[in-house]
PDB file of N, CA, C and O in Angstrom:
ATOM      1  N   MET A   1       8.566 -22.823 -10.674  1.00  0.00           N
ATOM      2  CA  MET A   1       9.201 -22.179 -10.205  1.00  0.00           C
ATOM      3  C   MET A   1       8.832 -22.176  -8.798  1.00  0.00           C
ATOM      4  O   MET A   1       7.615 -22.249  -8.625  1.00  0.00           O
ATOM      5  N   THR A   2       9.723 -22.097  -7.475  1.00  0.00           N
ATOM      6  CA  THR A   2       9.722 -22.294  -5.834  1.00  0.00           C
ATOM      7  C   THR A   2       8.971 -20.888  -5.477  1.00  0.00           C
ATOM      8  O   THR A   2       8.937 -20.026  -6.356  1.00  0.00           O
ATOM      9  N   ASP A   3       8.484 -20.686  -4.452  1.00  0.00           N
ATOM     10  CA  ASP A   3       7.973 -19.353  -4.454  1.00  0.00           C
ATOM     11  C   ASP A   3       9.383 -18.552  -3.637  1.00  0.00           C
ATOM     12  O   ASP A   3      10.172 -19.100  -2.868  1.00  0.00           O
ATOM     13  N   ASP A   4       9.386 -17.433  -3.985  1.00  0.00           N
ATOM     14  CA  ASP A   4      10.439 -16.688  -3.449  1.00  0.00           C
ATOM     15  C   ASP A   4      10.170 -15.180  -2.665  1.00  0.00           C
ATOM     16  O   ASP A   4      10.237 -14.077  -3.209  1.00  0.00           O
ATOM     17  N   MET A   5       9.790 -15.512  -0.977  1.00  0.00           N
ATOM     18  CA  MET A   5       9.491 -14.404  -0.228  1.00  0.00           C
ATOM     19  C   MET A   5      10.246 -13.426   0.223  1.00  0.00           C
ATOM     20  O   MET A   5      10.284 -13.028   1.388  1.00  0.00           O
ATOM     21  N   VAL A   6      11.203 -12.797  -1.203  1.00  0.00           N
ATOM     22  CA  VAL A   6      11.764 -12.012  -0.587  1.00  0.00           C
ATOM     23  C   VAL A   6      11.785 -10.987  -2.308  1.00  0.00           C
ATOM     24  O   VAL A   6      12.083  -9.795  -2.382  1.00  0.00           O
ATOM     25  N   HIS A   7      11.428 -11.786  -3.365  1.00  0.00           N
ATOM     26  CA  HIS A   7      12.140 -11.397  -4.626  1.00  0.00           C
ATOM     27  C   HIS A   7      10.182 -11.270  -5.644  1.00  0.00           C
ATOM     28  O   HIS A   7       9.723 -10.398  -6.382  1.00  0.00           O
ATOM     29  N   ARG A   8       9.663 -12.451  -5.193  1.00  0.00           N
ATOM     30  CA  ARG A   8       9.109 -12.998  -5.769  1.00  0.00           C
ATOM     31  C   ARG A   8       7.457 -13.506  -4.603  1.00  0.00           C
ATOM     32  O   ARG A   8       6.852 -14.531  -4.916  1.00  0.00           O
ATOM     33  N   PRO A   9       7.032 -12.779  -3.547  1.00  0.00           N
ATOM     34  CA  PRO A   9       6.290 -13.677  -2.616  1.00  0.00           C
ATOM     35  C   PRO A   9       4.701 -13.672  -3.404  1.00  0.00           C
ATOM     36  O   PRO A   9       4.029 -12.739  -3.843  1.00  0.00           O
ATOM     37  N   PRO A  10       4.462 -15.132  -3.355  1.00  0.00           N
ATOM     38  CA  PRO A  10       3.118 -15.167  -3.737  1.00  0.00           C
ATOM     39  C   PRO A  10       1.480 -14.626  -3.872  1.00  0.00           C
ATOM     40  O   PRO A  10       0.555 -14.858  -4.649  1.00  0.00           O
ATOM     41  N   HIS A  11       1.696 -13.705  -2.560  1.00  0.00           N
ATOM     42  CA  HIS A  11       0.604 -12.719  -2.147  1.00  0.00           C
ATOM     43  C   HIS A  11       0.649 -11.492  -3.332  1.00  0.00           C
ATOM     44  O   HIS A  11      -0.417 -10.894  -3.481  1.00  0.00           O
ATOM     45  N   TYR A  12       1.339 -11.236  -3.846  1.00  0.00           N
ATOM     46  CA  TYR A  12       1.487  -9.962  -4.506  1.00  0.00           C
ATOM     47  C   TYR A  12       1.493 -10.862  -6.353  1.00  0.00           C
ATOM     48  O   TYR A  12       1.336 -10.028  -7.245  1.00  0.00           O
ATOM     49  N   ARG A  13       1.600 -11.865  -6.704  1.00  0.00           N
ATOM     50  CA  ARG A  13       1.299 -12.301  -7.431  1.00  0.00           C
ATOM     51  C   ARG A  13       0.321 -13.204  -8.465  1.00  0.00           C
ATOM     52  O   ARG A  13       0.510 -13.833  -9.506  1.00  0.00           O
ATOM     53  N   GLN A  14      -0.814 -12.919  -7.605  1.00  0.00           N
ATOM     54  CA  GLN A  14      -2.501 -13.391  -8.334  1.00  0.00           C
ATOM     55  C   GLN A  14      -3.104 -12.908  -9.694  1.00  0.00           C
ATOM     56  O   GLN A  14      -4.129 -13.148 -10.332  1.00  0.00           O
ATOM     57  N   GLY A  15      -1.801 -11.972  -9.874  1.00  0.00           N
ATOM     58  CA  GLY A  15      -2.620 -12.048 -11.578  1.00  0.00           C
ATOM     59  C   GLY A  15      -1.395 -12.311 -12.654  1.00  0.00           C
ATOM     60  O   GLY A  15      -0.335 -12.936 -12.669  1.00  0.00           O
ATOM     61  N   THR A  16      -2.054 -11.583 -13.426  1.00  0.00           N
ATOM     62  CA  THR A  16      -0.626 -11.709 -14.684  1.00  0.00           C
ATOM     63  C   THR A  16       0.122 -10.470 -14.787  1.00  0.00           C
ATOM     64  O   THR A  16       0.720 -10.220 -15.834  1.00  0.00           O
ATOM     65  N   ILE A  17       0.151  -9.529 -13.631  1.00  0.00           N
ATOM     66  CA  ILE A  17       1.168  -8.580 -13.423  1.00  0.00           C
ATOM     67  C   ILE A  17       1.163  -8.442 -11.928  1.00  0.00           C
ATOM     68  O   ILE A  17       0.147  -8.471 -11.234  1.00  0.00           O
ATOM     69  N   GLU A  18       2.438  -8.284 -11.480  1.00  0.00           N
ATOM     70  CA  GLU A  18       2.927  -8.170 -10.333  1.00  0.00           C
ATOM     71  C   GLU A  18       2.710  -6.567  -9.536  1.00  0.00           C
ATOM     72  O   GLU A  18       3.033  -5.575 -10.188  1.00  0.00           O
ATOM     73  N   VAL A  19       2.181  -6.398  -8.187  1.00  0.00           N
ATOM     74  CA  VAL A  19       2.038  -5.746  -7.478  1.00  0.00           C
ATOM     75  C   VAL A  19       2.697  -4.315  -8.084  1.00  0.00           C
ATOM     76  O   VAL A  19       2.208  -3.296  -8.571  1.00  0.00           O
ATOM     77  N   ILE A  20       3.962  -4.747  -7.817  1.00  0.00           N
ATOM     78  CA  ILE A  20       5.021  -3.525  -7.636  1.00  0.00           C
ATOM     79  C   ILE A  20       5.406  -3.044  -9.366  1.00  0.00           C
ATOM     80  O   ILE A  20       6.264  -2.173  -9.505  1.00  0.00           O
ATOM     81  N   GLU A  21       4.845  -3.550 -10.432  1.00  0.00           N
ATOM     82  CA  GLU A  21       4.756  -3.689 -11.422  1.00  0.00           C
ATOM     83  C   GLU A  21       3.308  -2.482 -11.967  1.00  0.00           C
ATOM     84  O   GLU A  21       3.279  -1.804 -12.995  1.00  0.00           O
ATOM     85  N   VAL A  22       2.525  -2.543 -11.153  1.00  0.00           N
ATOM     86  CA  VAL A  22       1.313  -1.686 -11.156  1.00  0.00           C
ATOM     87  C   VAL A  22       1.753  -0.685 -10.527  1.00  0.00           C
ATOM     88  O   VAL A  22       1.809   0.318 -11.238  1.00  0.00           O
ATOM     89  N   ILE A  23       2.025  -0.571  -9.684  1.00  0.00           N
ATOM     90  CA  ILE A  23       2.275   0.848  -8.671  1.00  0.00           C
ATOM     91  C   ILE A  23       3.874   1.559  -9.448  1.00  0.00           C
ATOM     92  O   ILE A  23       4.298   2.708  -9.328  1.00  0.00           O
ATOM     93  N   GLU A  24       4.284   0.785  -9.970  1.00  0.00           N
ATOM     94  CA  GLU A  24       6.115   1.711 -11.071  1.00  0.00           C
ATOM     95  C   GLU A  24       5.315   2.224 -12.078  1.00  0.00           C
ATOM     96  O   GLU A  24       5.118   3.409 -12.346  1.00  0.00           O
ATOM     97  N   ARG A  25       4.747   0.957 -12.764  1.00  0.00           N
ATOM     98  CA  ARG A  25       3.852   2.031 -14.201  1.00  0.00           C
ATOM     99  C   ARG A  25       2.955   3.096 -14.104  1.00  0.00           C
ATOM    100  O   ARG A  25       3.023   4.024 -14.910  1.00  0.00           O
ATOM    101  N   LEU A  26       1.956   3.068 -13.032  1.00  0.00           N
ATOM    102  CA  LEU A  26       1.043   4.036 -12.876  1.00  0.00           C
ATOM    103  C   LEU A  26       1.870   5.237 -12.409  1.00  0.00           C
ATOM    104  O   LEU A  26       1.357   6.292 -12.782  1.00  0.00           O
ATOM    105  N   ASP A  27       3.269   5.429 -11.533  1.00  0.00           N
ATOM    106  CA  ASP A  27       4.118   5.813 -10.588  1.00  0.00           C
ATOM    107  C   ASP A  27       3.181   6.490  -9.774  1.00  0.00           C
ATOM    108  O   ASP A  27       3.075   7.703  -9.958  1.00  0.00           O
ATOM    109  N   LEU A  28       2.333   5.837  -8.732  1.00  0.00           N
ATOM    110  CA  LEU A  28       1.406   5.941  -8.263  1.00  0.00           C
ATOM    111  C   LEU A  28       1.969   6.625  -6.225  1.00  0.00           C
ATOM    112  O   LEU A  28       1.304   6.579  -5.190  1.00  0.00           O
ATOM    113  N   GLY A  29       3.524   7.208  -6.494  1.00  0.00           N
ATOM    114  CA  GLY A  29       4.057   7.062  -5.409  1.00  0.00           C
ATOM    115  C   GLY A  29       3.972   6.350  -4.340  1.00  0.00           C
ATOM    116  O   GLY A  29       3.760   5.142  -4.441  1.00  0.00           O
ATOM    117  N   TYR A  30       4.137   7.026  -2.971  1.00  0.00           N
ATOM    118  CA  TYR A  30       4.430   5.747  -1.434  1.00  0.00           C
ATOM    119  C   TYR A  30       2.903   5.371  -1.412  1.00  0.00           C
ATOM    120  O   TYR A  30       2.572   4.268  -1.845  1.00  0.00           O
ATOM    121  N   HIS A  31       1.714   6.472  -0.798  1.00  0.00           N
ATOM    122  CA  HIS A  31       0.919   6.235   0.111  1.00  0.00           C
ATOM    123  C   HIS A  31       0.133   5.469  -1.058  1.00  0.00           C
ATOM    124  O   HIS A  31      -0.117   4.274  -0.906  1.00  0.00           O
ATOM    125  N   ALA A  32      -0.155   5.966  -1.917  1.00  0.00           N
ATOM    126  CA  ALA A  32      -0.672   5.329  -3.152  1.00  0.00           C
ATOM    127  C   ALA A  32      -0.229   3.748  -2.989  1.00  0.00           C
ATOM    128  O   ALA A  32      -0.966   2.937  -2.428  1.00  0.00           O
ATOM    129  N   GLY A  33       1.189   3.366  -3.599  1.00  0.00           N
ATOM    130  CA  GLY A  33       1.308   2.164  -3.745  1.00  0.00           C
ATOM    131  C   GLY A  33       0.988   1.139  -2.609  1.00  0.00           C
ATOM    132  O   GLY A  33       0.825  -0.078  -2.691  1.00  0.00           O
ATOM    133  N   GLN A  34       0.929   2.210  -1.218  1.00  0.00           N
ATOM    134  CA  GLN A  34       0.617   1.426  -0.264  1.00  0.00           C
ATOM    135  C   GLN A  34      -0.077   0.722  -0.105  1.00  0.00           C
ATOM    136  O   GLN A  34       0.037  -0.445   0.268  1.00  0.00           O
ATOM    137  N   VAL A  35      -1.376   1.626  -0.498  1.00  0.00           N
ATOM    138  CA  VAL A  35      -3.344   1.216  -0.221  1.00  0.00           C
ATOM    139  C   VAL A  35      -3.442   0.450  -1.814  1.00  0.00           C
ATOM    140  O   VAL A  35      -4.604   0.045  -1.787  1.00  0.00           O
ATOM    141  N   VAL A  36      -2.881   0.036  -3.153  1.00  0.00           N
ATOM    142  CA  VAL A  36      -2.728  -1.002  -3.672  1.00  0.00           C
ATOM    143  C   VAL A  36      -1.930  -1.816  -3.537  1.00  0.00           C
ATOM    144  O   VAL A  36      -2.242  -2.878  -4.075  1.00  0.00           O
ATOM    145  N   LYS A  37      -0.725  -1.803  -2.896  1.00  0.00           N
ATOM    146  CA  LYS A  37      -0.081  -3.289  -1.966  1.00  0.00           C
ATOM    147  C   LYS A  37      -1.233  -3.983  -0.811  1.00  0.00           C
ATOM    148  O   LYS A  37      -1.983  -4.920  -1.088  1.00  0.00           O
ATOM    149  N   TYR A  38      -1.196  -3.575  -0.034  1.00  0.00           N
ATOM    150  CA  TYR A  38      -2.369  -3.772   0.695  1.00  0.00           C
ATOM    151  C   TYR A  38      -3.894  -4.490   0.466  1.00  0.00           C
ATOM    152  O   TYR A  38      -4.581  -5.450   0.815  1.00  0.00           O
ATOM    153  N   LEU A  39      -3.889  -3.702  -0.091  1.00  0.00           N
ATOM    154  CA  LEU A  39      -5.698  -4.014  -1.141  1.00  0.00           C
ATOM    155  C   LEU A  39      -5.531  -5.220  -2.215  1.00  0.00           C
ATOM    156  O   LEU A  39      -6.459  -5.909  -2.639  1.00  0.00           O
ATOM    157  N   SER A  40      -3.996  -5.349  -2.615  1.00  0.00           N
ATOM    158  CA  SER A  40      -3.822  -6.639  -3.171  1.00  0.00           C
ATOM    159  C   SER A  40      -3.553  -7.935  -2.963  1.00  0.00           C
ATOM    160  O   SER A  40      -3.497  -8.920  -3.699  1.00  0.00           O
ATOM    161  N   ARG A  41      -3.305  -7.632  -1.140  1.00  0.00           N
ATOM    162  CA  ARG A  41      -3.022  -9.047  -1.336  1.00  0.00           C
ATOM    163  C   ARG A  41      -4.128  -9.296   0.101  1.00  0.00           C
ATOM    164  O   ARG A  41      -4.025 -10.522   0.124  1.00  0.00           O
ATOM    165  N   TYR A  42      -4.628  -9.130   0.715  1.00  0.00           N
ATOM    166  CA  TYR A  42      -5.442  -8.954   1.903  1.00  0.00           C
ATOM    167  C   TYR A  42      -6.255 -10.275   1.828  1.00  0.00           C
ATOM    168  O   TYR A  42      -6.930 -10.617   2.799  1.00  0.00           O
ATOM    169  N   ARG A  43      -6.208 -10.999   0.738  1.00  0.00           N
ATOM    170  CA  ARG A  43      -7.226 -11.721   0.613  1.00  0.00           C
ATOM    171  C   ARG A  43      -6.171 -13.212   0.947  1.00  0.00           C
ATOM    172  O   ARG A  43      -6.674 -14.237   1.408  1.00  0.00           O
ATOM    173  N   TYR A  44      -4.715 -13.102   0.634  1.00  0.00           N
ATOM    174  CA  TYR A  44      -3.842 -13.883   0.449  1.00  0.00           C
ATOM    175  C   TYR A  44      -2.662 -13.865   1.346  1.00  0.00           C
ATOM    176  O   TYR A  44      -1.497 -14.066   1.001  1.00  0.00           O
ATOM    177  N   LYS A  45      -3.046 -13.633   2.390  1.00  0.00           N
ATOM    178  CA  LYS A  45      -1.496 -13.200   2.948  1.00  0.00           C
ATOM    179  C   LYS A  45      -1.858 -13.500   4.219  1.00  0.00           C
ATOM    180  O   LYS A  45      -1.069 -13.869   5.089  1.00  0.00           O
ATOM    181  N   GLY A  46      -3.091 -13.347   4.364  1.00  0.00           N
ATOM    182  CA  GLY A  46      -3.505 -14.673   6.175  1.00  0.00           C
ATOM    183  C   GLY A  46      -4.216 -13.587   6.926  1.00  0.00           C
ATOM    184  O   GLY A  46      -5.171 -14.000   7.584  1.00  0.00           O
ATOM    185  N   ALA A  47      -3.977 -12.262   6.989  1.00  0.00           N
ATOM    186  CA  ALA A  47      -3.966 -11.259   7.902  1.00  0.00           C
ATOM    187  C   ALA A  47      -5.567  -9.896   7.369  1.00  0.00           C
ATOM    188  O   ALA A  47      -5.714  -8.748   7.788  1.00  0.00           O
ATOM    189  N   ALA A  48      -6.467 -10.676   6.361  1.00  0.00           N
ATOM    190  CA  ALA A  48      -7.158  -9.657   6.232  1.00  0.00           C
ATOM    191  C   ALA A  48      -7.633  -8.414   6.657  1.00  0.00           C
ATOM    192  O   ALA A  48      -7.400  -7.416   5.975  1.00  0.00           O
ATOM    193  N   VAL A  49      -8.245  -8.351   7.655  1.00  0.00           N
ATOM    194  CA  VAL A  49      -8.390  -7.320   8.323  1.00  0.00           C
ATOM    195  C   VAL A  49      -7.329  -6.390   8.801  1.00  0.00           C
ATOM    196  O   VAL A  49      -7.534  -5.297   9.329  1.00  0.00           O
ATOM    197  N   GLN A  50      -6.719  -6.679   8.674  1.00  0.00           N
ATOM    198  CA  GLN A  50      -5.070  -5.791   9.187  1.00  0.00           C
ATOM    199  C   GLN A  50      -4.664  -5.304   8.103  1.00  0.00           C
ATOM    200  O   GLN A  50      -4.101  -4.251   8.404  1.00  0.00           O
ATOM    201  N   ASP A  51      -4.611  -5.493   6.748  1.00  0.00           N
ATOM    202  CA  ASP A  51      -4.010  -5.623   5.612  1.00  0.00           C
ATOM    203  C   ASP A  51      -5.139  -4.439   5.151  1.00  0.00           C
ATOM    204  O   ASP A  51      -4.764  -3.445   4.530  1.00  0.00           O
ATOM    205  N   LEU A  52      -6.522  -4.646   5.510  1.00  0.00           N
ATOM    206  CA  LEU A  52      -7.109  -3.529   4.819  1.00  0.00           C
ATOM    207  C   LEU A  52      -7.396  -2.245   5.826  1.00  0.00           C
ATOM    208  O   LEU A  52      -7.599  -1.142   5.320  1.00  0.00           O
ATOM    209  N   LYS A  53      -7.407  -2.405   7.176  1.00  0.00           N
ATOM    210  CA  LYS A  53      -6.752  -1.635   7.934  1.00  0.00           C
ATOM    211  C   LYS A  53      -5.675  -0.542   7.731  1.00  0.00           C
ATOM    212  O   LYS A  53      -5.649   0.630   8.105  1.00  0.00           O
ATOM    213  N   LYS A  54      -4.906  -1.194   7.113  1.00  0.00           N
ATOM    214  CA  LYS A  54      -3.285  -0.460   6.517  1.00  0.00           C
ATOM    215  C   LYS A  54      -3.441   0.121   5.530  1.00  0.00           C
ATOM    216  O   LYS A  54      -2.985   1.239   5.293  1.00  0.00           O
ATOM    217  N   ALA A  55      -4.371  -0.811   4.519  1.00  0.00           N
ATOM    218  CA  ALA A  55      -5.025   0.132   3.147  1.00  0.00           C
ATOM    219  C   ALA A  55      -5.602   1.686   3.212  1.00  0.00           C
ATOM    220  O   ALA A  55      -5.530   2.604   2.395  1.00  0.00           O
ATOM    221  N   LEU A  56      -6.292   1.582   4.714  1.00  0.00           N
ATOM    222  CA  LEU A  56      -7.521   2.531   4.978  1.00  0.00           C
ATOM    223  C   LEU A  56      -6.475   3.461   5.386  1.00  0.00           C
ATOM    224  O   LEU A  56      -6.789   4.597   5.031  1.00  0.00           O
ATOM    225  N   TRP A  57      -5.244   3.421   6.052  1.00  0.00           N
ATOM    226  CA  TRP A  57      -4.519   4.513   6.758  1.00  0.00           C
ATOM    227  C   TRP A  57      -4.084   4.656   6.010  1.00  0.00           C
ATOM    228  O   TRP A  57      -4.153   5.879   5.881  1.00  0.00           O
ATOM    229  N   TYR A  58      -3.521   4.253   5.159  1.00  0.00           N
ATOM    230  CA  TYR A  58      -2.874   5.167   3.891  1.00  0.00           C
ATOM    231  C   TYR A  58      -3.423   5.887   2.908  1.00  0.00           C
ATOM    232  O   TYR A  58      -2.861   6.792   2.290  1.00  0.00           O
ATOM    233  N   LEU A  59      -4.666   5.444   2.734  1.00  0.00           N
ATOM    234  CA  LEU A  59      -5.862   6.475   2.458  1.00  0.00           C
ATOM    235  C   LEU A  59      -6.086   7.635   2.387  1.00  0.00           C
ATOM    236  O   LEU A  59      -6.054   8.546   1.560  1.00  0.00           O
ATOM    237  N   ASN A  60      -6.439   7.371   3.904  1.00  0.00           N
ATOM    238  CA  ASN A  60      -6.875   8.699   4.888  1.00  0.00           C
ATOM    239  C   ASN A  60      -5.419   9.394   4.895  1.00  0.00           C
ATOM    240  O   ASN A  60      -5.268  10.467   4.313  1.00  0.00           O
ATOM    241  N   ARG A  61      -4.644   8.936   5.381  1.00  0.00           N
ATOM    242  CA  ARG A  61      -2.975   9.955   5.313  1.00  0.00           C
ATOM    243  C   ARG A  61      -2.917  10.590   3.704  1.00  0.00           C
ATOM    244  O   ARG A  61      -2.523  11.756   3.678  1.00  0.00           O
ATOM    245  N   LEU A  62      -3.264   9.967   2.315  1.00  0.00           N
ATOM    246  CA  LEU A  62      -3.190  10.570   1.405  1.00  0.00           C
ATOM    247  C   LEU A  62      -4.150  11.701   1.110  1.00  0.00           C
ATOM    248  O   LEU A  62      -4.001  12.663   0.358  1.00  0.00           O
ATOM    249  N   ILE A  63      -5.300  11.317   1.976  1.00  0.00           N
ATOM    250  CA  ILE A  63      -6.177  12.192   1.495  1.00  0.00           C
ATOM    251  C   ILE A  63      -5.833  13.516   2.570  1.00  0.00           C
ATOM    252  O   ILE A  63      -5.897  14.677   2.164  1.00  0.00           O
ATOM    253  N   GLU A  64      -5.491  13.197   3.882  1.00  0.00           N
ATOM    254  CA  GLU A  64      -5.170  14.202   4.077  1.00  0.00           C
ATOM    255  C   GLU A  64      -3.927  15.236   3.985  1.00  0.00           C
ATOM    256  O   GLU A  64      -3.889  16.339   4.529  1.00  0.00           O
ATOM    257  N   ILE A  65      -3.115  14.765   3.339  1.00  0.00           N
ATOM    258  CA  ILE A  65      -1.581  15.166   2.085  1.00  0.00           C
ATOM    259  C   ILE A  65      -2.705  16.078   1.038  1.00  0.00           C
ATOM    260  O   ILE A  65      -2.887  17.295   1.040  1.00  0.00           O
ATOM    261  N   GLU A  66      -3.426  14.929   0.089  1.00  0.00           N
ATOM    262  CA  GLU A  66      -3.865  16.088  -1.212  1.00  0.00           C
ATOM    263  C   GLU A  66      -4.951  17.548  -0.336  1.00  0.00           C
ATOM    264  O   GLU A  66      -5.066  18.734  -0.645  1.00  0.00           O
ATOM    265  N   GLU A  67      -5.611  16.682   0.875  1.00  0.00           N
ATOM    266  CA  GLU A  67      -6.353  18.408   1.049  1.00  0.00           C
ATOM    267  C   GLU A  67      -4.993  19.745   2.191  1.00  0.00           C
ATOM    268  O   GLU A  67      -5.365  20.918   2.229  1.00  0.00           O
ATOM    269  N   ALA A  68      -4.146  19.527   2.663  1.00  0.00           N
ATOM    270  CA  ALA A  68      -2.873  20.072   2.498  1.00  0.00           C
ATOM    271  C   ALA A  68      -2.548  20.668   2.052  1.00  0.00           C
ATOM    272  O   ALA A  68      -2.088  21.744   2.435  1.00  0.00           O
ATOM    273  N   ASN A  69      -2.659  20.120   0.706  1.00  0.00           N
ATOM    274  CA  ASN A  69      -1.584  20.520  -0.470  1.00  0.00           C
ATOM    275  C   ASN A  69      -2.545  21.657  -1.333  1.00  0.00           C
ATOM    276  O   ASN A  69      -2.203  22.490  -2.172  1.00  0.00           O
ATOM    277  N   ALA A  70      -3.768  21.358  -0.817  1.00  0.00           N
ATOM    278  CA  ALA A  70      -4.744  21.628  -1.841  1.00  0.00           C
ATOM    279  C   ALA A  70      -5.081  23.278  -1.182  1.00  0.00           C
ATOM    280  O   ALA A  70      -5.392  24.190  -1.949  1.00  0.00           O
ATOM    281  N   ARG A  71      -4.957  23.506   0.447  1.00  0.00           N
ATOM    282  CA  ARG A  71      -4.882  24.391   1.130  1.00  0.00           C
ATOM    283  C   ARG A  71      -3.737  25.182   1.030  1.00  0.00           C
ATOM    284  O   ARG A  71      -3.893  26.403   1.075  1.00  0.00           O
ATOM    285  N   GLY A  72      -2.486  24.666   0.887  1.00  0.00           N
ATOM    286  CA  GLY A  72      -1.118  25.541   0.288  1.00  0.00           C
ATOM    287  C   GLY A  72      -0.518  24.849   1.866  1.00  0.00           C
ATOM    288  O   GLY A  72       0.622  25.313   1.898  1.00  0.00           O
ATOM    289  N   ASP A  73      -0.650  24.196   2.861  1.00  0.00           N
ATOM    290  CA  ASP A  73      -0.030  24.075   3.925  1.00  0.00           C
ATOM    291  C   ASP A  73      -0.059  22.680   3.883  1.00  0.00           C
ATOM    292  O   ASP A  73      -0.847  21.968   3.260  1.00  0.00           O
ATOM    293  N   HIS A  74       1.204  22.236   4.857  1.00  0.00           N
ATOM    294  CA  HIS A  74       1.819  20.724   4.966  1.00  0.00           C
ATOM    295  C   HIS A  74       1.163  19.812   6.023  1.00  0.00           C
ATOM    296  O   HIS A  74       1.709  20.154   7.072  1.00  0.00           O
ATOM    297  N   PRO A  75       0.608  19.195   6.198  1.00  0.00           N
ATOM    298  CA  PRO A  75       0.037  18.390   7.252  1.00  0.00           C
ATOM    299  C   PRO A  75       0.792  18.024   8.382  1.00  0.00           C
ATOM    300  O   PRO A  75       1.766  18.760   8.538  1.00  0.00           O
ATOM    301  N   ASP A  76       0.674  17.154   9.203  1.00  0.00           N
ATOM    302  CA  ASP A  76       1.470  16.794  10.205  1.00  0.00           C
ATOM    303  C   ASP A  76       2.051  15.556   9.589  1.00  0.00           C
ATOM    304  O   ASP A  76       1.644  15.128   8.509  1.00  0.00           O
ATOM    305  N   LYS A  77       3.207  14.862  10.430  1.00  0.00           N
ATOM    306  CA  LYS A  77       3.436  13.142  10.058  1.00  0.00           C
ATOM    307  C   LYS A  77       2.905  12.505  11.236  1.00  0.00           C
ATOM    308  O   LYS A  77       3.412  12.547  12.357  1.00  0.00           O
ATOM    309  N   PRO A  78       1.753  11.860  10.873  1.00  0.00           N
ATOM    310  CA  PRO A  78       1.490  10.890  11.985  1.00  0.00           C
ATOM    311  C   PRO A  78       2.334   9.430  11.599  1.00  0.00           C
ATOM    312  O   PRO A  78       2.877   9.040  10.565  1.00  0.00           O
ATOM    313  N   ASP A  79       2.135   8.748  13.161  1.00  0.00           N
ATOM    314  CA  ASP A  79       3.439   7.688  13.181  1.00  0.00           C
ATOM    315  C   ASP A  79       2.109   6.441  12.244  1.00  0.00           C
ATOM    316  O   ASP A  79       0.881   6.359  12.250  1.00  0.00           O
ATOM    317  N   PRO A  80       3.577   5.439  11.344  1.00  0.00           N
ATOM    318  CA  PRO A  80       2.569   4.543  10.297  1.00  0.00           C
ATOM    319  C   PRO A  80       1.799   3.470  11.500  1.00  0.00           C
ATOM    320  O   PRO A  80       1.763   3.525  12.729  1.00  0.00           O
ATOM    321  N   PRO A  81       1.469   2.913  10.927  1.00  0.00           N
ATOM    322  CA  PRO A  81       0.514   1.625  11.400  1.00  0.00           C
ATOM    323  C   PRO A  81       1.481   1.056  12.348  1.00  0.00           C
ATOM    324  O   PRO A  81       2.632   1.306  11.989  1.00  0.00           O
ATOM    325  N   MET A  82       1.410   0.374  13.440  1.00  0.00           N
ATOM    326  CA  MET A  82       1.933  -0.537  14.247  1.00  0.00           C
ATOM    327  C   MET A  82       2.870  -1.612  13.765  1.00  0.00           C
ATOM    328  O   MET A  82       4.052  -1.675  14.102  1.00  0.00           O
ATOM    329  N   ALA A  83       2.227  -2.503  12.906  1.00  0.00           N
ATOM    330  CA  ALA A  83       2.962  -3.091  11.910  1.00  0.00           C
ATOM    331  C   ALA A  83       4.066  -3.238  11.330  1.00  0.00           C
ATOM    332  O   ALA A  83       4.878  -4.144  11.146  1.00  0.00           O
ATOM    333  N   GLU A  84       3.850  -1.349  10.878  1.00  0.00           N
ATOM    334  CA  GLU A  84       4.982  -0.948   9.455  1.00  0.00           C
ATOM    335  C   GLU A  84       6.294  -0.571  10.338  1.00  0.00           C
ATOM    336  O   GLU A  84       7.306  -0.580   9.637  1.00  0.00           O
ATOM    337  N   ARG A  85       6.525  -0.251  11.658  1.00  0.00           N
ATOM    338  CA  ARG A  85       7.300   0.058  12.575  1.00  0.00           C
ATOM    339  C   ARG A  85       8.224  -1.201  12.557  1.00  0.00           C
ATOM    340  O   ARG A  85       9.161  -1.290  13.350  1.00  0.00           O
TER     341      ARG A  85
END
């Protein structure tokens, strides 16, 4: 089977399960799902440091959200990483 960069990109199929399946099966939500996505592909897509920084950005954002939820308030919404715009 040839690589399908839209439906089955090779950088998301390095194991026996696709990244989207992990995210959906674990019901991770947007921010945690993005962390998993970037961590799973960083060695395979050719932009390792950039993908690790994106994963960290989403992880930090998720921490901010969870801390705000624990306090009972809502965090500001910062802009996503430049590559996501």
